[in-house]
Backbone as CSV, one residue per row, in Angstrom:
resi,resn,N_x,N_y,N_z,CA_x,CA_y,CA_z,C_x,C_y,C_z
1,MET,0.959,-1.035,0.285,-0.044,-0.020,-0.095,1.113,1.397,-0.189
2,SER,0.683,2.453,-0.928,1.271,3.706,-0.976,1.084,4.366,0.030
3,ARG,1.772,5.412,0.104,1.447,6.713,1.391,0.259,7.111,1.160
4,SER,-0.129,7.242,-0.521,-1.631,7.924,-1.143,-2.683,7.093,-0.678
5,ASP,-2.313,5.965,-0.596,-3.384,4.987,-0.502,-3.835,5.198,1.156
6,ASP,-2.482,5.173,1.890,-2.738,4.812,3.583,-3.787,6.157,4.166
7,PHE,-3.563,7.117,3.409,-4.029,8.564,3.456,-5.447,8.832,2.779
8,ALA,-5.711,8.331,1.446,-6.843,8.110,1.130,-7.926,7.685,2.126
9,SER,-7.257,6.099,2.729,-7.862,5.572,3.818,-8.348,6.236,4.891
10,LEU,-7.219,6.907,5.470,-7.202,7.753,6.507,-8.818,9.216,6.313
11,VAL,-8.475,9.762,5.759,-9.718,10.563,5.546,-10.841,9.694,5.206
12,MET,-11.227,8.490,3.836,-12.443,8.312,4.009,-13.126,7.550,5.929
13,GLY,-11.878,7.145,6.290,-12.144,6.842,7.600,-12.771,7.873,8.408
14,MET,-13.137,9.188,8.032,-13.304,10.267,8.600,-14.694,10.489,8.429
15,VAL,-14.913,10.247,7.061,-16.163,10.540,6.608,-17.374,9.353,6.954
16,PRO,-18.386,10.105,7.750,-19.546,9.192,8.431,-19.778,8.192,7.427
17,GLU,-20.534,6.962,7.376,-20.956,5.754,6.275,-22.235,6.628,6.003
18,GLU,-23.272,7.365,6.753,-24.489,7.820,6.585,-24.784,9.412,6.879
19,PRO,-25.056,10.045,6.201,-24.802,11.774,6.581,-25.803,12.033,7.377
20,LYS,-25.804,13.153,8.457,-26.587,13.091,9.427,-27.979,13.483,9.631
21,ALA,-29.173,13.263,9.408,-30.050,13.559,9.067,-30.573,15.335,9.884
22,PHE,-30.814,16.843,9.037,-30.444,17.325,9.121,-31.855,17.947,10.543
23,GLU,-31.200,18.990,11.324,-32.230,19.202,13.014,-32.532,20.648,12.313
24,PRO,-33.688,21.348,12.887,-33.633,22.682,13.072,-32.254,23.446,14.253
25,TYR,-32.402,24.463,13.805,-31.037,24.632,14.676,-31.515,26.512,15.366
26,VAL,-30.846,27.027,15.663,-31.082,28.109,15.769,-29.675,29.015,16.316
27,ARG,-29.373,30.272,16.000,-27.481,30.655,16.024,-27.946,32.043,16.712
28,HIS,-27.501,32.122,17.572,-27.008,33.445,17.742,-25.836,34.417,17.636
29,ASP,-26.169,35.639,16.675,-24.731,36.091,16.370,-24.314,37.461,17.298
30,PRO,-23.823,37.319,18.372,-23.403,38.345,19.280,-22.988,39.256,18.495
31,ASP,-21.993,39.528,17.345,-21.713,40.733,17.050,-22.542,41.493,15.931
32,GLY,-23.310,40.776,15.215,-24.247,40.933,14.551,-25.855,41.617,15.449
33,ASP,-26.005,41.070,16.779,-27.058,41.269,17.644,-28.211,40.284,16.910
34,CYS,-28.105,39.527,16.631,-29.156,38.830,15.835,-29.394,37.362,16.342
35,ILE,-30.340,36.728,16.195,-30.757,34.869,15.990,-30.981,34.622,15.212
36,GLU,-30.626,33.610,14.484,-31.039,33.230,13.346,-31.981,31.325,13.226
37,PHE,-32.657,31.453,13.109,-33.640,30.242,13.231,-33.940,29.536,12.313
38,ILE,-33.491,28.197,11.688,-33.737,27.299,10.597,-34.282,26.039,10.439
39,ALA,-35.452,25.817,10.112,-36.363,25.201,10.608,-36.417,23.870,9.500
40,LEU,-35.696,24.016,8.705,-35.943,23.203,6.953,-34.585,22.927,6.428
41,PRO,-33.775,22.096,5.758,-33.002,22.246,4.954,-32.514,22.522,3.516
42,HIS,-33.178,23.624,3.462,-33.883,23.990,2.074,-33.223,25.156,1.884
43,ALA,-32.872,25.736,0.759,-32.131,27.109,0.415,-33.263,27.875,0.373
44,TYR,-33.262,29.303,1.037,-34.221,30.213,1.270,-34.437,31.542,0.855
45,ARG,-35.520,32.447,1.000,-35.498,33.417,0.737,-35.823,34.304,1.949
46,GLY,-35.258,35.344,2.009,-35.778,36.377,3.335,-37.377,37.461,3.082
47,GLU,-38.201,37.832,3.583,-39.225,38.595,3.784,-38.868,39.525,4.642
48,ARG,-38.495,40.521,4.505,-38.633,41.102,5.680,-39.672,41.995,6.268
49,ILE,-40.430,41.347,7.148,-41.408,42.263,7.976,-41.724,43.217,8.309
50,ASP,-40.670,43.789,9.072,-40.470,45.082,9.873,-38.669,45.623,9.863
51,GLU,-38.193,46.947,10.701,-37.254,46.907,11.092,-36.381,45.661,11.465
52,ARG,-36.770,44.658,12.089,-36.575,43.750,13.203,-36.941,42.285,12.819
53,VAL,-37.664,41.915,12.229,-37.486,40.904,11.895,-38.057,40.225,10.460
54,THR,-37.511,39.684,10.289,-36.812,38.690,8.738,-37.435,37.197,8.545
55,ALA,-38.519,36.907,7.790,-39.511,35.622,7.835,-38.641,35.221,6.980
56,LEU,-38.231,33.874,6.815,-37.142,32.692,5.678,-38.300,31.997,5.073
57,TYR,-37.900,31.875,3.643,-39.166,31.352,2.933,-38.786,30.281,1.956
58,SER,-38.701,28.913,2.391,-38.300,27.820,1.726,-38.474,28.442,0.014
59,VAL,-37.311,28.145,-0.949,-37.252,28.457,-2.386,-37.854,27.296,-3.363
60,GLU,-37.904,26.088,-2.284,-38.527,25.236,-2.857,-40.594,25.133,-3.054
61,ASN,-40.725,25.658,-2.110,-42.023,25.229,-1.787,-42.824,26.446,-1.001
62,GLY,-42.176,27.587,-0.673,-42.638,28.949,-0.253,-43.173,28.572,0.856
63,GLU,-42.961,27.432,2.001,-43.013,27.124,2.875,-41.749,28.131,4.081
64,LEU,-42.830,28.626,5.365,-42.029,29.482,6.148,-41.155,28.645,6.879
65,MET,-40.074,28.636,6.605,-39.206,27.671,7.538,-38.047,28.648,8.686
66,GLY,-37.918,29.671,8.877,-37.428,30.254,9.580,-37.249,31.512,9.716
67,SER,-36.251,32.642,10.540,-36.177,33.487,11.168,-34.997,34.229,11.326
68,LEU,-35.052,35.467,10.987,-33.770,36.485,11.491,-34.353,37.322,12.627
69,VAL,-33.992,37.610,13.817,-34.668,38.407,14.599,-33.153,39.455,14.824
70,LYS,-33.697,40.771,14.458,-31.975,41.299,15.169,-32.043,42.559,16.063
71,GLY,-31.328,43.221,16.243,-31.305,44.105,17.808,-31.887,43.322,18.897
72,VAL,-31.483,42.298,19.089,-31.904,41.161,20.482,-31.386,42.028,21.304
73,SER,-30.305,42.238,21.784,-29.933,43.180,23.060,-30.921,44.041,23.382
74,LYS,-31.546,44.890,22.443,-31.867,46.005,22.986,-33.458,45.666,23.078
75,LEU,-33.831,44.362,22.577,-35.302,43.845,22.655,-35.540,43.301,24.051
76,LEU,-34.689,42.810,24.070,-34.133,42.230,25.508,-34.496,43.317,26.800
77,GLU,-33.853,44.717,26.318,-33.392,45.639,27.406,-35.051,46.203,27.373
78,ARG,-35.550,46.378,26.566,-36.999,47.193,26.353,-37.940,45.912,27.165
79,ASN,-37.697,44.512,26.556,-38.987,43.885,27.162,-38.509,43.085,28.119
80,PRO,-38.110,42.841,29.575,-36.970,42.367,29.808,-37.851,41.051,30.303
81,GLY,-40.145,41.391,31.043,-40.587,40.186,31.546,-41.109,39.441,30.335
82,TRP,-40.857,39.163,29.200,-41.142,38.078,28.304,-40.585,37.195,28.348
83,LEU,-38.999,36.797,28.400,-38.540,35.832,28.301,-38.630,35.225,29.855
84,ILE,-39.286,33.849,29.416,-39.113,32.623,30.729,-37.403,32.354,30.581
85,GLU,-36.795,32.371,31.522,-35.561,31.593,31.381,-35.409,30.381,31.602
86,LEU,-35.082,29.255,30.943,-35.038,28.033,31.541,-34.281,27.666,32.224
87,ASP,-34.079,26.153,32.755,-33.342,25.887,33.908,-31.818,26.161,33.208
88,ASP,-31.052,26.095,32.153,-29.756,26.080,31.848,-29.361,27.398,31.318
89,GLY,-30.146,27.912,31.304,-30.011,29.870,30.737,-30.478,29.607,29.456
90,LYS,-31.010,28.869,28.916,-31.514,29.019,27.605,-33.386,29.881,27.632
91,PHE,-33.910,30.402,26.811,-35.095,30.455,26.957,-35.801,30.433,25.282
92,ARG,-36.701,29.955,25.396,-37.703,29.662,23.967,-37.933,30.861,23.005
93,LEU,-36.931,30.858,22.018,-37.229,31.534,20.913,-38.792,32.209,20.468
94,SER,-39.966,31.136,20.897,-41.062,31.812,20.398,-41.338,33.154,21.595
95,GLN,-40.950,33.018,22.538,-41.220,34.415,23.477,-40.244,35.406,22.979
96,LEU,-39.220,35.249,21.955,-38.289,36.428,22.003,-39.314,36.845,20.298
97,ILE,-39.783,35.912,19.727,-40.388,36.321,18.568,-41.932,37.202,19.370
98,ARG,-42.450,36.585,20.062,-43.902,37.681,20.354,-43.285,38.950,20.676
99,ALA,-42.113,39.278,22.005,-41.314,40.710,21.816,-41.373,41.273,21.043
100,ALA,-40.677,41.036,20.120,-40.594,41.212,19.073,-41.967,42.339,18.282
101,GLU,-43.226,41.351,18.064,-44.323,41.776,17.898,-44.763,42.765,18.914
102,ALA,-44.441,42.344,19.853,-45.733,43.326,21.181,-44.768,44.841,21.157
103,SER,-43.748,44.745,20.694,-42.880,46.436,20.598,-42.939,46.857,19.122
104,LYS,-43.816,46.945,18.508,-44.283,47.373,17.268,-45.891,47.973,17.642
105,GLU,-46.370,49.423,17.499,-46.921,49.668,17.398,-47.578,50.174,16.090
106,ASN,-48.678,49.992,15.907,-49.617,50.232,14.527,-49.374,48.800,13.580
107,SER,-49.475,47.759,14.430,-48.615,46.582,13.077,-50.166,45.898,12.376
108,THR,-49.782,45.636,11.075,-50.876,45.637,10.586,-51.281,43.968,10.679
109,GLU,-52.440,43.635,10.421,-52.840,42.007,10.377,-52.008,41.051,9.492
110,PRO,-52.014,42.032,8.042,-50.459,40.081,7.474,-49.670,40.429,9.004
111,ARG,-48.857,41.445,9.297,-47.278,41.208,9.817,-47.887,40.663,11.194
112,ARG,-48.788,40.608,12.091,-48.986,39.835,13.081,-49.574,38.222,12.816
113,LEU,-49.788,37.997,11.724,-50.199,36.621,11.189,-49.022,35.638,10.885
114,THR,-48.063,37.095,10.742,-46.642,36.278,10.331,-45.953,35.788,11.617
115,TYR,-46.003,36.846,12.053,-45.432,36.742,13.861,-45.840,35.817,14.614
116,LYS,-47.158,35.515,14.183,-48.120,34.075,14.914,-47.514,32.939,14.595
117,LYS,-47.175,32.958,12.652,-46.563,31.344,12.162,-45.168,30.964,12.752
118,LEU,-44.472,32.567,13.112,-43.247,32.463,13.250,-42.884,31.869,14.905
119,ALA,-43.791,32.303,15.279,-43.479,31.996,16.816,-44.362,30.527,17.188
120,SER,-45.358,30.219,15.998,-45.871,28.526,16.364,-44.848,28.003,15.431
121,LEU,-44.181,28.169,14.114,-42.843,27.520,14.037,-41.553,27.194,14.877
122,ALA,-41.097,28.603,15.603,-40.593,27.979,16.779,-40.859,26.828,18.127
123,GLU,-42.266,27.133,18.396,-42.654,26.097,19.293,-43.255,24.620,18.602
124,GLU,-43.327,24.858,17.458,-43.526,23.278,17.073,-42.191,22.732,17.038
125,HIS,-41.162,23.047,16.672,-39.941,22.825,16.819,-39.312,22.591,18.277
126,GLN,-39.784,23.013,18.994,-39.490,23.076,20.540,-38.082,23.653,20.475
127,ILE,-38.047,24.956,20.055,-36.545,25.877,19.354,-36.235,26.930,21.087
128,GLN,-35.137,26.715,21.498,-34.369,27.332,22.601,-33.275,27.899,22.176
129,ALA,-33.219,29.346,22.785,-32.135,29.989,21.981,-31.124,30.535,23.579
130,GLU,-29.836,30.911,23.206,-29.230,31.636,24.393,-28.398,32.654,24.172
131,LEU,-27.733,33.476,24.426,-27.489,34.397,23.877,-25.674,34.270,24.152
132,ALA,-24.718,34.147,22.814,-23.498,33.760,23.330,-22.740,35.358,23.870
133,ALA,-21.661,35.258,24.765,-21.044,36.095,24.902,-19.920,36.738,23.358
134,HIS,-19.640,37.947,23.550,-18.534,38.226,22.508,-17.373,37.704,23.009
């Protein structure tokens, strides 16, 4: 066996036999002060609801599949009572989405409906988030 065969064997040994199934995820970006939630393994397009929240829709089928919430630290400062912290320091993303909606005055019906769908999607997948330190 040659060195290149040994290397190829080593590298191939690191590759899992079966790919991992997609799992919904949430990610906090402290530098961008935002939280991103993705529920499906699809390419997506964003549709801005307002200056704080962007809804993410599947390019494949148009299904609502996630969100991007900006200005998280200011939102939490202005609405400290909205988040019920869980045992491990995490909170339900649906609570943050509801706090974002509540911070909007004169919200339109389509906007309220989208916020409601985003909160339901986060609840359906039992998404919890935590704020990462800088």
